[in-house]
A tleap script that builds the chain and sets N, CA, C and O, in Angstrom:
source leaprc.protein.ff14SB
mol = sequence {
  NMET TYR GLN PHE LYS GLU LEU LYS GLU ALA
  ASP MET VAL VAL GLU ILE PHE LYS THR ASN
  VAL GLN LYS GLU SER ASP LYS ASN TYR VAL
  ILE ALA VAL ILE GLN SER GLN PHE PRO ASP
  TYR LYS ILE ASN PHE ASP LEU GLU ASP CYS
  ASP LYS ILE LEU ARG VAL GLU GLY ILE ASP
  LEU GLN CYS GLU ASN ILE MET ASP TYR VAL
  HIE CYS LEU GLY TYR THR CYS GLU ARG ILE
  CASP
}
set mol.1.N position { 6.790 78.845 -19.344 }
set mol.1.CA position { 7.110 79.821 -18.614 }
set mol.1.C position { 8.038 80.910 -19.477 }
set mol.1.O position { 7.842 82.123 -19.404 }
set mol.2.N position { 8.938 80.385 -20.194 }
set mol.2.CA position { 9.740 81.405 -21.207 }
set mol.2.C position { 8.877 82.268 -21.899 }
set mol.2.O position { 9.116 83.475 -21.953 }
set mol.3.N position { 7.888 81.756 -22.436 }
set mol.3.CA position { 6.934 82.482 -23.317 }
set mol.3.C position { 6.550 83.422 -22.776 }
set mol.3.O position { 6.669 84.495 -23.367 }
set mol.4.N position { 5.936 83.390 -21.437 }
set mol.4.CA position { 5.402 84.373 -20.438 }
set mol.4.C position { 6.497 85.701 -20.461 }
set mol.4.O position { 6.229 86.858 -20.786 }
set mol.5.N position { 7.632 85.225 -20.072 }
set mol.5.CA position { 8.853 86.180 -19.933 }
set mol.5.C position { 9.018 87.069 -21.348 }
set mol.5.O position { 9.389 88.242 -21.300 }
set mol.6.N position { 8.737 86.464 -22.477 }
set mol.6.CA position { 9.024 87.329 -23.576 }
set mol.6.C position { 7.808 88.173 -23.853 }
set mol.6.O position { 7.880 89.217 -24.500 }
set mol.7.N position { 6.532 87.628 -23.276 }
set mol.7.CA position { 5.524 88.593 -23.586 }
set mol.7.C position { 5.605 89.755 -22.613 }
set mol.7.O position { 5.101 90.830 -22.940 }
set mol.8.N position { 6.221 89.609 -21.409 }
set mol.8.CA position { 6.363 90.747 -20.465 }
set mol.8.C position { 7.362 91.538 -21.147 }
set mol.8.O position { 7.002 92.715 -21.137 }
set mol.9.N position { 8.365 91.393 -21.682 }
set mol.9.CA position { 9.463 92.089 -22.196 }
set mol.9.C position { 8.883 92.935 -23.506 }
set mol.9.O position { 9.237 94.080 -23.787 }
set mol.10.N position { 7.882 92.108 -24.280 }
set mol.10.CA position { 7.505 92.824 -25.369 }
set mol.10.C position { 6.400 94.013 -24.907 }
set mol.10.O position { 6.226 95.019 -25.594 }
set mol.11.N position { 5.763 93.788 -23.797 }
set mol.11.CA position { 4.709 94.868 -23.164 }
set mol.11.C position { 5.625 95.874 -22.314 }
set mol.11.O position { 5.045 96.698 -21.607 }
set mol.12.N position { 6.888 95.852 -22.344 }
set mol.12.CA position { 7.553 96.919 -21.683 }
set mol.12.C position { 7.547 98.257 -22.425 }
set mol.12.O position { 7.806 98.256 -23.629 }
set mol.13.N position { 7.242 99.511 -21.723 }
set mol.13.CA position { 7.012 100.840 -22.305 }
set mol.13.C position { 8.108 101.602 -21.473 }
set mol.13.O position { 8.378 101.325 -20.304 }
set mol.14.N position { 8.662 102.516 -22.155 }
set mol.14.CA position { 9.552 103.490 -21.658 }
set mol.14.C position { 8.851 104.880 -22.096 }
set mol.14.O position { 8.530 105.218 -23.236 }
set mol.15.N position { 8.704 105.576 -20.917 }
set mol.15.CA position { 8.289 107.072 -21.010 }
set mol.15.C position { 9.273 107.948 -20.480 }
set mol.15.O position { 9.835 107.645 -19.427 }
set mol.16.N position { 9.559 109.041 -21.106 }
set mol.16.CA position { 10.403 110.077 -20.886 }
set mol.16.C position { 9.700 111.528 -20.457 }
set mol.16.O position { 8.850 112.109 -21.133 }
set mol.17.N position { 10.212 111.959 -19.253 }
set mol.17.CA position { 9.510 113.250 -18.785 }
set mol.17.C position { 10.725 114.402 -18.505 }
set mol.17.O position { 11.873 114.225 -18.098 }
set mol.18.N position { 10.091 115.526 -18.846 }
set mol.18.CA position { 11.043 116.697 -18.458 }
set mol.18.C position { 10.661 116.864 -17.113 }
set mol.18.O position { 9.626 116.435 -16.604 }
set mol.19.N position { 11.682 117.606 -16.486 }
set mol.19.CA position { 11.401 117.834 -14.990 }
set mol.19.C position { 12.382 119.190 -14.852 }
set mol.19.O position { 13.113 119.657 -15.725 }
set mol.20.N position { 12.166 119.687 -13.460 }
set mol.20.CA position { 13.228 120.798 -13.084 }
set mol.20.C position { 13.953 120.235 -11.605 }
set mol.20.O position { 14.472 120.935 -10.735 }
set mol.21.N position { 13.822 118.897 -11.628 }
set mol.21.CA position { 14.697 118.330 -10.420 }
set mol.21.C position { 16.302 118.793 -10.696 }
set mol.21.O position { 16.862 118.513 -11.756 }
set mol.22.N position { 16.819 119.369 -9.855 }
set mol.22.CA position { 18.437 119.921 -9.971 }
set mol.22.C position { 19.337 118.852 -9.245 }
set mol.22.O position { 20.336 118.393 -9.800 }
set mol.23.N position { 18.977 118.503 -8.084 }
set mol.23.CA position { 20.311 117.981 -7.058 }
set mol.23.C position { 20.017 116.394 -6.974 }
set mol.23.O position { 18.963 115.783 -7.148 }
set mol.24.N position { 21.137 115.998 -6.693 }
set mol.24.CA position { 21.198 114.392 -6.673 }
set mol.24.C position { 20.223 113.942 -5.711 }
set mol.24.O position { 19.381 113.082 -5.968 }
set mol.25.N position { 20.363 114.639 -4.390 }
set mol.25.CA position { 19.406 114.292 -3.281 }
set mol.25.C position { 17.901 114.221 -3.730 }
set mol.25.O position { 17.127 113.311 -3.433 }
set mol.26.N position { 17.622 115.279 -4.459 }
set mol.26.CA position { 16.191 115.456 -5.077 }
set mol.26.C position { 15.841 114.298 -5.835 }
set mol.26.O position { 14.789 113.662 -5.767 }
set mol.27.N position { 16.872 114.083 -6.593 }
set mol.27.CA position { 16.741 112.918 -7.622 }
set mol.27.C position { 16.245 111.636 -6.969 }
set mol.27.O position { 15.195 111.065 -7.261 }
set mol.28.N position { 17.240 111.202 -5.932 }
set mol.28.CA position { 16.991 109.924 -5.093 }
set mol.28.C position { 15.663 110.030 -4.451 }
set mol.28.O position { 14.988 109.005 -4.360 }
set mol.29.N position { 15.190 111.202 -3.975 }
set mol.29.CA position { 13.961 111.235 -3.321 }
set mol.29.C position { 12.730 110.948 -3.958 }
set mol.29.O position { 11.772 110.348 -3.471 }
set mol.30.N position { 12.869 111.555 -5.383 }
set mol.30.CA position { 11.540 111.607 -6.473 }
set mol.30.C position { 11.568 109.973 -6.647 }
set mol.30.O position { 10.536 109.324 -6.477 }
set mol.31.N position { 12.841 109.335 -7.003 }
set mol.31.CA position { 12.862 107.807 -7.378 }
set mol.31.C position { 12.350 107.134 -6.199 }
set mol.31.O position { 11.524 106.256 -6.447 }
set mol.32.N position { 12.626 107.322 -5.005 }
set mol.32.CA position { 12.303 106.571 -3.879 }
set mol.32.C position { 10.639 106.675 -3.778 }
set mol.32.O position { 10.009 105.635 -3.586 }
set mol.33.N position { 10.157 107.554 -3.869 }
set mol.33.CA position { 8.640 107.792 -3.583 }
set mol.33.C position { 7.733 107.141 -4.793 }
set mol.33.O position { 6.669 106.552 -4.599 }
set mol.34.N position { 8.320 107.343 -6.017 }
set mol.34.CA position { 7.741 106.798 -7.192 }
set mol.34.C position { 7.880 105.051 -7.015 }
set mol.34.O position { 6.946 104.288 -7.262 }
set mol.35.N position { 9.083 104.661 -6.595 }
set mol.35.CA position { 9.389 103.230 -6.542 }
set mol.35.C position { 8.594 102.547 -5.486 }
set mol.35.O position { 8.288 101.357 -5.559 }
set mol.36.N position { 8.258 103.354 -4.476 }
set mol.36.CA position { 7.263 103.097 -3.193 }
set mol.36.C position { 5.897 102.507 -3.939 }
set mol.36.O position { 5.338 101.426 -3.752 }
set mol.37.N position { 5.565 103.549 -4.814 }
set mol.37.CA position { 4.090 103.412 -5.368 }
set mol.37.C position { 4.035 102.340 -6.528 }
set mol.37.O position { 3.038 101.658 -6.762 }
set mol.38.N position { 5.220 102.271 -7.225 }
set mol.38.CA position { 5.287 101.295 -8.450 }
set mol.38.C position { 6.569 100.668 -8.254 }
set mol.38.O position { 7.557 101.238 -8.716 }
set mol.39.N position { 6.700 99.584 -7.640 }
set mol.39.CA position { 7.862 98.739 -7.322 }
set mol.39.C position { 8.518 98.039 -8.738 }
set mol.39.O position { 9.706 97.761 -8.901 }
set mol.40.N position { 7.644 97.878 -9.507 }
set mol.40.CA position { 8.230 97.214 -10.709 }
set mol.40.C position { 8.700 98.117 -11.670 }
set mol.40.O position { 9.377 97.705 -12.613 }
set mol.41.N position { 8.432 99.246 -11.547 }
set mol.41.CA position { 9.057 100.121 -12.523 }
set mol.41.C position { 10.464 100.427 -12.405 }
set mol.41.O position { 10.901 100.547 -11.261 }
set mol.42.N position { 11.432 100.610 -13.607 }
set mol.42.CA position { 12.760 100.729 -13.682 }
set mol.42.C position { 12.807 102.367 -13.620 }
set mol.42.O position { 12.220 102.849 -14.589 }
set mol.43.N position { 13.257 103.169 -12.886 }
set mol.43.CA position { 13.406 104.496 -12.820 }
set mol.43.C position { 14.896 105.139 -12.765 }
set mol.43.O position { 15.799 104.652 -12.086 }
set mol.44.N position { 15.025 106.258 -13.542 }
set mol.44.CA position { 16.274 106.804 -13.395 }
set mol.44.C position { 16.143 108.443 -14.152 }
set mol.44.O position { 15.315 108.770 -15.002 }
set mol.45.N position { 16.991 109.119 -13.678 }
set mol.45.CA position { 17.096 110.458 -14.268 }
set mol.45.C position { 18.560 110.720 -14.872 }
set mol.45.O position { 19.601 110.199 -14.471 }
set mol.46.N position { 18.422 111.604 -15.883 }
set mol.46.CA position { 19.568 112.295 -16.562 }
set mol.46.C position { 19.671 113.745 -16.061 }
set mol.46.O position { 19.043 114.599 -16.686 }
set mol.47.N position { 20.417 114.113 -14.971 }
set mol.47.CA position { 20.484 115.231 -14.530 }
set mol.47.C position { 21.398 116.284 -15.358 }
set mol.47.O position { 21.349 117.505 -15.211 }
set mol.48.N position { 22.237 115.586 -16.250 }
set mol.48.CA position { 23.165 116.455 -17.085 }
set mol.48.C position { 22.401 117.018 -18.233 }
set mol.48.O position { 22.852 117.897 -18.967 }
set mol.49.N position { 21.034 116.386 -18.377 }
set mol.49.CA position { 20.443 116.921 -19.749 }
set mol.49.C position { 19.671 118.158 -19.407 }
set mol.49.O position { 19.005 118.258 -18.376 }
set mol.50.N position { 19.780 119.045 -20.264 }
set mol.50.CA position { 19.186 120.483 -20.080 }
set mol.50.C position { 17.565 120.219 -19.733 }
set mol.50.O position { 16.955 121.235 -19.399 }
set mol.51.N position { 16.969 119.248 -19.765 }
set mol.51.CA position { 15.706 119.073 -19.460 }
set mol.51.C position { 15.458 117.935 -18.288 }
set mol.51.O position { 14.419 117.332 -18.022 }
set mol.52.N position { 16.641 117.854 -17.734 }
set mol.52.CA position { 16.685 116.944 -16.465 }
set mol.52.C position { 15.561 115.907 -16.458 }
set mol.52.O position { 14.548 115.940 -15.759 }
set mol.53.N position { 15.963 114.845 -17.489 }
set mol.53.CA position { 15.077 113.790 -17.938 }
set mol.53.C position { 14.685 112.806 -16.771 }
set mol.53.O position { 15.599 112.494 -16.009 }
set mol.54.N position { 13.524 112.320 -16.560 }
set mol.54.CA position { 13.009 111.359 -15.921 }
set mol.54.C position { 12.529 110.159 -16.741 }
set mol.54.O position { 11.594 110.254 -17.536 }
set mol.55.N position { 13.179 109.074 -16.526 }
set mol.55.CA position { 13.073 107.987 -17.602 }
set mol.55.C position { 12.534 106.958 -16.680 }
set mol.55.O position { 13.103 106.587 -15.653 }
set mol.56.N position { 11.140 106.428 -17.219 }
set mol.56.CA position { 10.519 105.267 -16.380 }
set mol.56.C position { 10.309 104.102 -17.268 }
set mol.56.O position { 9.920 104.417 -18.392 }
set mol.57.N position { 10.453 102.949 -17.071 }
set mol.57.CA position { 10.272 101.701 -17.833 }
set mol.57.C position { 9.416 100.781 -17.032 }
set mol.57.O position { 9.700 100.524 -15.862 }
set mol.58.N position { 8.449 100.315 -17.590 }
set mol.58.CA position { 7.484 99.260 -16.875 }
set mol.58.C position { 6.570 98.753 -17.805 }
set mol.58.O position { 6.570 99.091 -18.988 }
set mol.59.N position { 5.710 97.869 -17.256 }
set mol.59.CA position { 4.494 97.486 -17.925 }
set mol.59.C position { 3.271 98.274 -17.452 }
set mol.59.O position { 3.126 98.426 -16.239 }
set mol.60.N position { 2.395 98.778 -18.288 }
set mol.60.CA position { 1.313 99.247 -17.863 }
set mol.60.C position { 1.432 100.584 -17.249 }
set mol.60.O position { 0.721 100.931 -16.306 }
set mol.61.N position { 2.361 101.355 -17.804 }
set mol.61.CA position { 2.874 102.577 -17.073 }
set mol.61.C position { 1.658 103.476 -16.840 }
set mol.61.O position { 0.701 103.524 -17.613 }
set mol.62.N position { 1.780 104.222 -15.652 }
set mol.62.CA position { 0.578 105.127 -15.214 }
set mol.62.C position { 1.062 106.420 -15.301 }
set mol.62.O position { 1.348 106.955 -14.230 }
set mol.63.N position { 1.244 107.137 -16.464 }
set mol.63.CA position { 1.865 108.358 -16.605 }
set mol.63.C position { 1.420 109.710 -15.853 }
set mol.63.O position { 2.146 110.607 -15.426 }
set mol.64.N position { 0.041 109.599 -15.813 }
set mol.64.CA position { -0.688 110.593 -15.070 }
set mol.64.C position { -0.220 110.587 -13.561 }
set mol.64.O position { 0.183 111.600 -12.991 }
set mol.65.N position { -0.314 109.355 -12.979 }
set mol.65.CA position { 0.123 109.058 -11.708 }
set mol.65.C position { 1.564 109.495 -11.354 }
set mol.65.O position { 1.886 110.057 -10.307 }
set mol.66.N position { 2.334 109.180 -12.310 }
set mol.66.CA position { 3.764 109.532 -12.111 }
set mol.66.C position { 3.892 111.044 -11.963 }
set mol.66.O position { 4.451 111.583 -11.008 }
set mol.67.N position { 3.270 111.748 -13.092 }
set mol.67.CA position { 3.408 113.225 -13.008 }
set mol.67.C position { 2.731 113.692 -11.818 }
set mol.67.O position { 3.255 114.648 -11.246 }
set mol.68.N position { 1.516 113.135 -11.263 }
set mol.68.CA position { 1.176 113.815 -9.916 }
set mol.68.C position { 1.888 113.586 -8.837 }
set mol.68.O position { 1.887 114.379 -7.895 }
set mol.69.N position { 2.567 112.500 -8.842 }
set mol.69.CA position { 3.551 112.179 -7.641 }
set mol.69.C position { 4.828 113.430 -7.605 }
set mol.69.O position { 5.124 114.144 -6.646 }
set mol.70.N position { 5.369 113.415 -8.815 }
set mol.70.CA position { 6.220 114.192 -8.945 }
set mol.70.C position { 5.869 115.772 -8.716 }
set mol.70.O position { 6.772 116.499 -8.301 }
set mol.71.N position { 4.655 116.284 -8.961 }
set mol.71.CA position { 4.133 117.597 -8.837 }
set mol.71.C position { 3.866 117.678 -7.361 }
set mol.71.O position { 4.149 118.727 -6.783 }
set mol.72.N position { 3.359 116.690 -6.708 }
set mol.72.CA position { 3.029 116.762 -5.285 }
set mol.72.C position { 4.256 116.833 -4.407 }
set mol.72.O position { 4.177 116.974 -3.187 }
set mol.73.N position { 5.524 116.718 -5.147 }
set mol.73.CA position { 6.746 116.756 -4.354 }
set mol.73.C position { 7.363 117.939 -4.791 }
set mol.73.O position { 8.586 118.050 -4.710 }
set mol.74.N position { 6.656 118.840 -5.246 }
set mol.74.CA position { 7.040 120.265 -5.686 }
set mol.74.C position { 7.900 120.439 -6.912 }
set mol.74.O position { 8.606 121.430 -7.098 }
set mol.75.N position { 7.799 119.410 -7.744 }
set mol.75.CA position { 8.633 119.657 -9.100 }
set mol.75.C position { 7.711 119.803 -10.176 }
set mol.75.O position { 6.507 119.639 -9.983 }
set mol.76.N position { 8.217 120.123 -11.392 }
set mol.76.CA position { 7.517 120.169 -12.667 }
set mol.76.C position { 7.817 118.837 -13.337 }
set mol.76.O position { 8.977 118.432 -13.277 }
set mol.77.N position { 6.962 118.161 -13.926 }
set mol.77.CA position { 7.029 116.994 -14.819 }
set mol.77.C position { 6.065 116.907 -15.926 }
set mol.77.O position { 4.853 116.728 -15.811 }
set mol.78.N position { 6.880 117.086 -17.241 }
set mol.78.CA position { 5.959 117.036 -18.528 }
set mol.78.C position { 6.343 115.827 -19.199 }
set mol.78.O position { 7.536 115.546 -19.308 }
set mol.79.N position { 5.454 115.099 -19.652 }
set mol.79.CA position { 5.760 113.894 -20.654 }
set mol.79.C position { 6.064 114.381 -22.064 }
set mol.79.O position { 5.303 114.977 -22.827 }
set mol.80.N position { 7.373 113.996 -22.264 }
set mol.80.CA position { 7.843 113.986 -23.795 }
set mol.80.C position { 7.405 113.188 -24.592 }
set mol.80.O position { 7.768 112.021 -24.444 }
set mol.81.N position { 6.616 113.467 -25.549 }
set mol.81.CA position { 6.293 112.754 -26.760 }
set mol.81.C position { 7.257 112.321 -27.708 }
set mol.81.O position { 6.901 111.716 -28.719 }
savepdb mol mol.pdb
quit
């Protein structure tokens, strides 16, 4: 069982996105929507950064779907390479 946990941690991916989310309330809403669709992802924002960074960590991240959800909520969202 311990080996499986090590494998999962090794497969973790972190993706960074540039957004235009400005307010704390909007940040919480975006996180809640993404979290409802991807409950295993760790999601946070850095609204103090000039790029209003959205950081998502998980296994088998679906970047296009994440960006689509954020766009559907009325915000911009670009993956930063």
